[in-house]
C-alpha positions as CSV (number, residue, x, y, z in Angstrom):
1,M,-12.9,-34.8,33.2
2,T,-13.7,-35.4,29.6
3,T,-10.8,-35.0,27.2
4,V,-11.6,-33.6,23.8
5,T,-9.3,-34.8,21.0
6,P,-7.8,-31.9,19.0
7,A,-9.0,-31.6,15.4
8,L,-6.7,-29.2,13.6
9,P,-6.7,-28.1,9.9
10,S,-3.9,-29.3,7.7
11,G,-0.9,-27.1,7.1
12,P,2.8,-27.0,6.0
13,A,5.1,-29.5,7.8
14,K,8.3,-27.5,7.4
15,P,10.3,-26.6,10.5
16,R,9.4,-23.5,12.5
17,F,12.3,-21.4,11.3
18,V,11.6,-22.3,7.6
19,Q,7.9,-21.3,8.0
20,G,9.0,-18.1,9.8
21,A,11.4,-17.2,6.9
22,Y,8.6,-17.9,4.4
23,A,6.2,-15.6,6.4
24,L,8.7,-12.8,6.4
25,A,9.7,-13.1,2.8
26,M,6.1,-13.5,1.5
27,P,3.8,-12.0,4.1
28,K,0.8,-11.6,1.8
29,R,1.3,-13.9,-1.1
30,G,2.3,-16.7,1.3
31,L,-1.1,-16.6,3.0
32,S,-2.9,-16.7,-0.3
33,R,-0.8,-19.7,-1.4
34,L,-1.5,-21.5,1.8
35,R,-5.2,-20.8,1.4
36,A,-5.2,-22.1,-2.1
37,R,-3.6,-25.3,-1.0
38,Y,-5.3,-26.0,2.3
39,G,-8.6,-24.0,2.3
40,T,-10.0,-21.4,4.6
41,A,-8.2,-22.7,7.6
42,F,-4.7,-24.1,8.0
43,T,-2.2,-24.7,10.9
44,V,1.2,-23.1,10.9
45,N,4.2,-23.2,13.2
46,V,6.1,-19.9,13.2
47,P,8.4,-18.0,15.6
48,V,6.9,-15.9,18.3
49,F,3.3,-17.3,17.9
50,G,4.4,-21.0,17.7
51,R,1.6,-23.4,16.7
52,A,-1.3,-21.4,15.4
53,V,-4.5,-21.9,13.4
54,V,-5.1,-19.3,10.6
55,I,-8.8,-18.8,9.8
56,S,-10.7,-16.8,7.1
57,D,-14.2,-18.4,7.1
58,P,-16.8,-15.8,8.1
59,A,-18.8,-18.2,10.3
60,E,-15.6,-19.2,12.2
61,I,-14.5,-15.6,12.6
62,R,-17.9,-14.7,14.0
63,Q,-17.7,-17.6,16.5
64,L,-14.2,-16.6,17.6
65,F,-15.1,-12.9,18.1
66,Q,-18.2,-13.9,20.1
67,T,-16.2,-16.3,22.3
68,G,-15.8,-15.1,25.9
69,P,-12.4,-14.4,27.4
70,A,-12.5,-17.5,29.7
71,L,-12.2,-19.6,26.5
72,A,-10.1,-17.5,24.2
73,D,-8.6,-14.1,25.2
74,N,-5.9,-11.7,24.2
75,I,-3.4,-13.0,21.6
76,E,0.1,-13.6,23.0
77,P,2.5,-12.0,22.4
78,N,0.8,-8.6,21.7
79,L,1.5,-4.9,21.4
80,G,1.5,-4.6,25.2
81,R,5.2,-5.5,25.0
82,V,5.9,-2.1,23.5
83,L,2.8,-0.1,24.7
84,G,3.1,-1.1,28.4
85,S,1.6,-3.7,30.8
86,R,-1.4,-1.4,31.6
87,S,-2.2,-0.8,27.9
88,L,-5.6,-2.1,26.6
89,F,-3.5,-4.4,24.3
90,A,-2.0,-6.1,27.3
91,L,-5.0,-6.4,29.6
92,T,-7.3,-9.4,29.6
93,G,-10.7,-10.5,31.0
94,E,-12.5,-8.3,33.4
95,E,-9.6,-6.0,33.8
96,H,-9.7,-5.2,30.1
97,K,-13.4,-4.7,30.2
98,R,-13.1,-2.3,33.2
99,H,-10.4,-0.2,31.5
100,R,-12.2,-0.1,28.1
101,K,-15.3,1.2,29.8
102,L,-13.4,4.3,31.0
103,L,-11.9,5.0,27.6
104,V,-15.1,4.9,25.4
105,P,-16.6,8.4,26.2
106,P,-14.0,10.7,24.5
107,F,-14.5,9.0,21.1
108,H,-18.2,9.7,20.8
109,G,-20.8,12.5,20.7
110,R,-19.9,16.0,21.5
111,R,-16.2,15.3,22.1
112,L,-15.8,13.7,18.7
113,A,-17.5,16.6,17.0
114,A,-15.0,19.0,18.7
115,Y,-12.1,16.9,17.3
116,E,-13.3,17.4,13.7
117,R,-12.2,21.0,13.8
118,I,-8.7,19.9,15.0
119,V,-8.3,17.4,12.1
120,E,-9.4,19.9,9.4
121,D,-7.0,22.5,10.9
122,E,-4.1,20.1,10.8
123,T,-4.9,19.0,7.3
124,L,-5.0,22.6,6.0
125,R,-1.7,23.4,7.7
126,E,0.0,20.4,6.1
127,M,-1.6,20.9,2.6
128,A,-0.1,24.4,2.5
129,S,3.4,22.8,2.2
130,W,2.5,20.4,-0.6
131,P,4.3,21.0,-3.9
132,L,2.1,21.7,-6.9
133,G,2.3,19.8,-10.2
134,R,5.0,17.3,-9.3
135,P,4.9,13.9,-7.6
136,F,5.4,13.6,-3.8
137,P,4.6,10.9,-1.3
138,V,1.6,11.7,0.9
139,L,2.4,9.3,3.7
140,P,4.9,11.6,5.6
141,S,2.2,14.3,5.5
142,T,-0.6,12.0,6.6
143,M,1.7,10.9,9.4
144,R,2.1,14.4,10.6
145,I,-1.6,15.2,10.3
146,T,-2.7,12.2,12.3
147,L,0.0,12.6,14.9
148,N,-0.7,16.3,15.5
149,A,-4.5,15.7,15.5
150,I,-4.3,12.9,18.1
151,L,-1.8,14.8,20.2
152,R,-4.2,17.8,20.3
153,A,-7.2,15.6,20.9
154,V,-5.4,13.8,23.8
155,F,-3.7,16.8,25.4
156,G,-6.0,19.7,24.4
157,A,-3.3,22.3,23.7
158,Q,0.2,22.8,22.4
159,G,3.2,23.6,24.5
160,K,6.7,22.3,25.4
161,E,5.6,18.8,26.1
162,F,3.5,18.7,23.0
163,D,6.6,19.6,20.9
164,E,8.7,17.0,22.8
165,L,6.1,14.3,22.0
166,R,5.8,15.4,18.4
167,D,9.5,14.8,18.0
168,L,9.7,11.6,20.1
169,L,6.6,9.6,19.1
170,P,7.3,9.1,15.4
171,R,10.7,7.6,16.3
172,M,9.3,5.6,19.1
173,V,6.3,4.2,17.1
174,S,8.4,3.4,14.1
175,L,10.9,1.4,16.2
176,G,8.2,-0.2,18.4
177,S,6.3,-1.4,15.4
178,K,9.4,-3.2,14.1
179,L,10.0,-4.8,17.5
180,A,6.4,-5.7,18.3
181,A,6.8,-9.4,17.3
182,A,10.6,-9.6,18.0
183,P,11.8,-11.5,21.1
184,I,13.2,-9.5,23.9
185,P,16.8,-10.6,24.5
186,K,17.6,-12.5,27.6
187,F,19.8,-9.7,28.9
188,G,16.6,-7.6,29.2
189,G,16.9,-5.3,26.3
190,R,19.5,-3.0,27.7
191,F,21.4,-2.8,24.4
192,G,20.6,-2.7,20.7
193,P,17.2,-1.9,19.3
194,W,15.3,-2.8,22.5
195,G,17.7,-0.7,24.5
196,R,17.0,2.3,22.3
197,F,13.3,1.7,22.6
198,F,13.2,1.4,26.3
199,A,15.3,4.6,26.6
200,M,12.6,6.4,24.5
201,R,9.9,4.9,26.7
202,R,11.6,6.4,29.8
203,E,11.8,9.8,28.1
204,Y,8.1,9.5,27.2
205,D,7.1,8.6,30.8
206,L,8.9,11.7,32.1
207,V,7.0,13.9,29.6
208,I,3.7,12.4,30.6
209,E,4.5,12.8,34.3
210,R,5.0,16.6,33.7
211,L,1.9,16.8,31.6
212,V,-0.3,15.1,34.2
213,A,1.1,17.3,37.0
214,G,0.5,20.5,34.9
215,T,-3.0,19.4,33.9
216,R,-4.0,18.7,37.5
217,A,-2.6,22.0,38.7
218,A,-4.5,24.0,36.0
219,G,-7.8,23.2,37.8
220,D,-9.9,23.5,34.6
221,L,-10.7,19.8,33.9
222,D,-14.5,20.4,33.7
223,Q,-14.0,22.9,30.9
224,R,-11.7,20.6,28.7
225,D,-12.6,18.2,26.0
226,D,-9.2,16.4,25.7
227,V,-8.7,12.8,26.6
228,L,-6.2,13.5,29.4
229,A,-8.6,15.6,31.3
230,M,-11.2,12.9,30.9
231,M,-8.8,10.3,32.2
232,L,-7.9,12.4,35.3
233,Q,-11.6,12.7,36.1
234,S,-12.7,9.2,35.4
235,R,-13.4,6.6,38.1
236,Y,-13.7,2.9,38.2
237,D,-16.8,1.3,39.8
238,D,-15.1,1.2,43.2
239,G,-14.4,5.0,43.0
240,T,-10.7,4.8,42.4
241,G,-9.0,6.7,39.7
242,M,-6.4,5.6,37.1
243,S,-2.8,5.3,38.3
244,G,0.0,7.3,36.7
245,Q,1.3,4.1,35.0
246,E,-2.2,3.3,33.6
247,I,-2.6,6.8,32.2
248,A,0.9,6.7,30.6
249,D,0.3,3.3,29.0
250,Q,-3.3,4.1,27.8
251,L,-2.2,7.5,26.4
252,L,0.6,5.8,24.5
253,T,-1.9,3.2,23.2
254,L,-4.2,5.9,21.9
255,L,-1.3,7.9,20.4
256,A,0.2,4.9,18.6
257,A,-2.9,3.1,17.5
258,G,-4.6,6.4,16.4
259,H,-1.6,7.6,14.4
260,E,0.2,5.2,12.0
261,T,-2.6,2.9,10.8
262,T,-4.9,5.9,10.0
263,A,-2.1,7.7,8.2
264,T,-1.3,4.6,6.2
265,T,-4.9,4.1,5.2
266,L,-5.1,7.7,4.0
267,A,-2.0,7.1,1.8
268,W,-3.7,4.0,0.4
269,A,-6.8,6.1,-0.3
270,V,-4.7,8.5,-2.4
271,E,-3.0,5.6,-4.2
272,R,-6.4,3.9,-5.0
273,L,-8.2,7.1,-6.1
274,R,-5.5,8.1,-8.6
275,R,-6.0,4.8,-10.3
276,H,-9.8,5.0,-10.4
277,P,-10.6,8.4,-12.0
278,D,-14.3,7.7,-12.2
279,V,-14.6,7.2,-8.4
280,L,-12.4,10.3,-7.9
281,A,-14.6,12.5,-10.1
282,D,-17.7,11.3,-8.4
283,L,-16.2,12.1,-5.0
284,V,-15.2,15.6,-6.0
285,A,-18.8,16.2,-7.3
286,E,-20.2,14.9,-4.0
287,V,-17.9,17.2,-2.0
288,D,-19.0,20.2,-4.0
289,A,-22.6,19.2,-3.4
290,G,-22.0,18.9,0.4
291,G,-22.5,15.1,0.4
292,R,-20.7,12.4,2.2
293,R,-22.2,9.0,1.4
294,L,-19.8,7.9,-1.3
295,R,-16.8,9.3,0.6
296,E,-17.7,7.2,3.7
297,A,-18.2,4.1,1.4
298,T,-14.8,4.9,-0.2
299,I,-13.0,4.9,3.1
300,I,-14.6,1.5,4.0
301,E,-13.6,0.1,0.6
302,V,-10.0,1.3,0.9
303,Q,-9.8,-0.5,4.3
304,R,-11.2,-3.6,2.7
305,N,-9.1,-3.5,-0.5
306,R,-5.9,-2.4,1.1
307,P,-6.0,-3.4,4.8
308,V,-3.0,-2.1,6.7
309,I,-3.0,-4.8,9.4
310,D,-2.4,-8.5,8.4
311,L,-3.8,-10.4,11.4
312,V,-5.8,-10.2,14.6
313,G,-6.4,-13.1,16.9
314,R,-6.9,-14.8,20.2
315,T,-5.0,-17.4,22.4
316,V,-7.0,-20.4,23.6
317,R,-7.3,-20.3,27.4
318,A,-9.6,-23.3,28.0
319,E,-8.4,-26.9,27.7
320,S,-9.7,-26.8,24.1
321,L,-11.9,-24.6,22.0
322,E,-14.4,-26.0,19.5
323,L,-14.4,-23.6,16.6
324,G,-16.6,-24.6,13.7
325,R,-15.0,-27.7,12.1
326,W,-12.0,-27.6,14.5
327,V,-11.1,-28.4,18.1
328,V,-8.1,-26.2,19.0
329,P,-6.0,-27.1,22.1
330,K,-5.0,-24.8,25.0
331,G,-2.1,-22.5,24.3
332,Y,-2.6,-22.4,20.5
333,S,-3.1,-19.0,18.8
334,I,-6.0,-18.5,16.4
335,L,-5.1,-15.9,13.9
336,V,-7.8,-14.2,11.7
337,S,-6.4,-13.3,8.3
338,I,-7.9,-9.9,7.5
339,G,-6.5,-10.0,3.9
340,L,-7.8,-13.4,3.1
341,I,-11.4,-12.7,4.1
342,H,-11.3,-9.2,2.5
343,D,-10.0,-10.8,-0.8
344,D,-12.6,-13.6,-0.8
345,D,-14.9,-13.4,-3.8
346,A,-17.6,-15.4,-2.0
347,V,-17.7,-12.7,0.7
348,F,-17.1,-9.6,-1.5
349,P,-17.9,-10.3,-5.2
350,D,-15.0,-9.2,-7.5
351,A,-12.9,-8.8,-4.3
352,A,-9.8,-7.8,-6.2
353,G,-11.6,-4.8,-7.7
354,F,-11.9,-1.4,-6.1
355,D,-15.6,-0.5,-5.9
356,P,-16.9,1.8,-3.2
357,T,-20.5,1.5,-4.4
358,R,-20.6,-1.9,-2.8
359,F,-20.9,0.0,0.5
360,T,-23.1,3.0,-0.5
361,G,-26.3,1.1,0.2
362,S,-25.4,-0.8,3.3
363,R,-22.8,-1.1,6.0
364,P,-20.4,-4.1,6.0
365,D,-20.8,-7.1,8.2
366,L,-18.4,-6.6,11.2
367,Y,-17.4,-10.2,11.1
368,E,-16.4,-10.0,7.4
369,W,-15.0,-6.4,7.2
370,I,-12.5,-6.4,10.0
371,P,-9.8,-3.8,9.6
372,F,-10.4,-2.8,13.3
373,G,-10.5,-6.4,14.6
374,G,-13.7,-7.6,16.3
375,G,-15.6,-8.6,19.4
376,T,-14.6,-7.3,22.8
377,R,-11.2,-6.3,21.5
378,R,-12.3,-4.3,18.5
379,C,-10.2,-1.1,18.1
380,L,-11.5,1.5,20.6
381,G,-10.6,4.3,18.2
382,A,-12.5,3.0,15.2
383,T,-15.0,5.8,15.3
384,F,-12.3,8.4,15.7
385,A,-10.3,7.0,12.8
386,A,-13.3,6.9,10.5
387,M,-14.0,10.6,11.4
388,E,-10.4,11.6,10.9
389,M,-10.1,9.9,7.4
390,N,-13.4,11.4,6.4
391,V,-12.4,15.0,7.3
392,V,-8.9,14.7,5.7
393,L,-10.3,13.3,2.5
394,R,-13.1,15.9,2.3
395,T,-10.6,18.7,2.9
396,V,-8.2,17.5,0.2
397,L,-10.8,17.0,-2.4
398,R,-12.5,20.3,-1.6
399,D,-9.4,22.4,-2.0
400,L,-7.1,20.5,-4.4
401,T,-7.3,18.6,-7.6
402,L,-5.7,15.1,-7.3
403,E,-4.3,14.1,-10.6
404,P,-5.2,10.6,-11.9
405,T,-2.5,8.2,-13.1
406,A,-2.2,5.2,-15.4
407,E,0.8,3.9,-13.4
408,P,0.7,0.3,-12.0
409,A,-0.6,0.0,-8.4
410,E,2.0,0.6,-5.7
411,R,3.4,-2.5,-4.1
412,W,2.8,-3.4,-0.5
413,H,5.6,-2.4,1.9
414,S,5.7,-3.7,5.5
415,R,6.5,-1.0,8.1
416,G,6.4,-3.6,10.9
417,I,2.8,-3.3,12.1
418,A,1.3,-1.5,9.1
419,N,1.4,-2.4,5.4
420,A,2.0,0.9,3.4
421,P,2.0,1.7,-0.3
422,G,5.6,1.1,-1.5
423,R,6.1,4.7,-2.8
424,G,4.3,6.3,0.1
425,G,1.1,7.0,-1.8
426,L,2.6,9.1,-4.6
427,A,0.4,12.2,-5.4
428,V,0.3,15.0,-7.9
429,V,-2.0,17.9,-6.8
430,H,-3.1,21.3,-8.2
431,R,-5.0,24.1,-6.5
432,R,-8.7,24.3,-7.3
433,T,-9.4,27.8,-8.6
434,A,-13.0,27.7,-10.1
435,Q,-15.0,25.5,-7.8
436,A,-18.4,25.2,-6.3
437,R,-18.0,25.4,-2.6
438,P,-19.5,22.6,-0.7
439,A,-22.7,23.0,1.2
440,E,-22.4,23.1,4.9
441,E,-22.1,19.6,6.2
442,T,-23.6,18.1,9.3
443,T,-21.2,16.6,11.8
444,S,-19.6,13.4,10.7
445,T,-20.3,11.7,14.0
446,G,-23.2,9.6,12.8
447,A,-23.4,5.9,12.4
448,R,-20.0,4.3,11.7
449,P,-19.0,0.8,10.6
């Protein structure tokens, strides 16, 4: 067998715990400084991931995302540690492909159009409680909007279990996001933060068990548009259905992934628009005219300019992986820095600026604009998230006036998985009284990035 000699990019030589402390203390500026020193690829040695190559070159990112799972597959560790062993985040290879195929239908076509009404309804309900004329953080509100919307899309109706999950999930997701990259103690996580999380997970499983039983007993699966009904009817190629554990883990994946990141991006949208009054004015005019092109471009630009996730990646499964200039040995992680490529002037001219018009004439390259990751592991709910952000932003701009500000940009604040605006996306709103009502829009389920 031919042995390929590793060829790794340079990187810091400090001990693992020092590099880990640096990464925690300076999660964003640290990567920028490493890129300035070592270039678009560098090798790090950090807790949890160990030896890893960080890349931000578009050609190398493209190659990684197009690499098959036999050579490089799911990053380890991953969110499956908190979402469950049957979650899409935990599955690999053909098993991942098989499960993903079952979960695509509810996020496209007729079903997605039905979910738009849910999102607008939840947005209007939340906006009714917003204070007028004084500052307030929108992030708690966008969290409630996205949680209630995904709960209704997943389960179809409200009830006792819906209320239980609405109370449980925010606590569970918040704690889980903080623990996602933390080691599980040797005693199995029976105490401390992991003990609390696993207790919540047991409570969640019991609620889902009751929901599944009630949904089966209702006998109306063919008339329902919700994800749970679809899961109960779906079949793998061999004719078998999803197990109870698979349903519980995949529902938790959809609820968690479709909640916090979307809510945080919406908070960043408010933060960005208040500091760019010309864009804000153009968006209001577009809403009143019944348009959507600039709004869709604005959502894309918010995700580029303020990505809520730092890194996505793969773990090398083959003996070695040739990736552009490098040869990465088996067991290494390859981490794609979303922030570094989004901030690259060679990829996005004037990358530090906020300019939605860069996307009004064309869609972004999905190997350069990567807030949802890429390749076979690109976020399954990307289309749902884009629809949700579109509807929330449209509804807010249609019914309220968002007051601009000259205050400095809000600082980045890590919530564990997601990077949020430090003040929660502070907003000041007023009711619109004399306004041209928007023309009737077509459904927002057209082409998406």
